[in-house]
C-alpha positions as CSV (number, residue, x, y, z in Angstrom):
1,M,36.8,60.8,61.7
2,V,34.0,60.1,59.2
3,E,34.0,63.6,58.1
4,F,37.5,63.3,57.2
5,L,37.2,60.1,55.2
6,V,33.9,61.4,53.3
7,T,35.9,64.5,52.6
8,L,39.0,62.5,51.3
9,L,36.9,60.3,49.2
10,V,35.3,63.5,47.5
11,V,38.5,65.0,46.9
12,L,39.9,61.7,45.2
13,M,37.0,61.1,43.1
14,L,36.9,65.0,41.9
15,L,40.7,64.3,41.3
16,A,40.1,61.3,39.4
17,G,37.2,62.8,36.9
18,C,39.6,65.6,36.3
19,T,42.6,63.6,35.6
20,L,40.2,61.6,33.2
21,V,39.0,65.0,31.6
22,A,42.6,66.4,31.3
23,I,43.8,63.0,29.4
24,I,40.8,63.3,27.1
25,A,41.4,67.2,26.3
26,T,45.3,67.0,26.3
27,T,45.2,64.2,23.6
28,A,42.4,66.1,21.6
29,F,44.8,69.3,21.6
30,G,47.8,67.3,21.1
31,R,46.6,66.3,17.5
32,M,46.3,70.1,16.8
33,L,49.3,71.1,18.7
34,P,52.9,69.8,17.9
35,R,54.3,69.4,21.4
36,L,52.9,68.0,24.6
37,E,53.8,70.8,26.6
38,Q,51.5,73.2,24.8
39,A,48.5,70.7,24.7
40,L,48.7,70.6,28.5
41,G,49.2,74.3,28.9
42,L,46.1,75.0,26.7
43,S,44.2,72.4,28.8
44,M,45.1,73.7,32.0
45,L,44.2,76.9,31.1
46,L,40.7,76.3,29.9
47,M,39.8,73.7,32.6
48,G,41.2,76.3,35.3
49,V,38.8,78.8,33.8
50,L,35.8,76.7,33.5
51,L,36.3,75.4,37.1
52,Y,36.8,78.7,38.4
53,L,33.5,80.0,36.7
54,V,31.6,76.9,38.0
55,F,32.4,77.1,41.5
56,P,33.0,80.8,42.2
57,G,33.1,80.7,45.9
58,T,35.8,77.9,46.4
59,G,38.8,80.3,45.8
60,A,41.4,80.1,43.0
61,L,44.0,78.5,45.2
62,Y,42.0,75.0,45.2
63,V,41.3,75.4,41.7
64,V,45.1,75.7,40.8
65,G,45.9,73.0,43.1
66,L,43.3,70.7,41.6
67,V,44.1,71.7,37.9
68,A,47.7,71.6,38.6
69,L,47.6,68.0,40.4
70,S,45.4,66.3,37.7
71,H,47.4,67.9,34.5
72,A,50.6,66.6,36.3
73,I,49.3,63.0,36.6
74,A,47.6,63.0,33.1
75,G,51.0,64.6,31.5
76,G,52.8,61.9,33.3
77,L,50.6,58.9,32.0
78,I,50.7,60.4,28.8
79,W,54.4,60.8,28.6
80,Y,54.9,57.2,29.9
81,R,52.4,55.9,27.3
82,K,54.6,57.4,24.5
83,K,57.8,56.1,25.9
84,V,56.6,52.5,26.2
85,F,54.6,52.3,23.0
86,G,56.1,55.1,20.9
87,R,54.2,57.4,18.7
């Protein structure tokens, strides 16, 4: 039970960190690219390649899941901020 809780805590911390990096990267790329989807796509591509190179033994499916989930959260938060506060 303790191993499960520690693993869950580590995964949540990794997800929170990746989401923060995704928000920052997407916002920075959004200054150069006209649409949010383009900025999210570029950020996902770069983060996925970087994570895959840094952690080569984990497998591609875990990296894809982490990148997709963190960018889904980041995209939702950015979209909500634009909806509420405007551009």
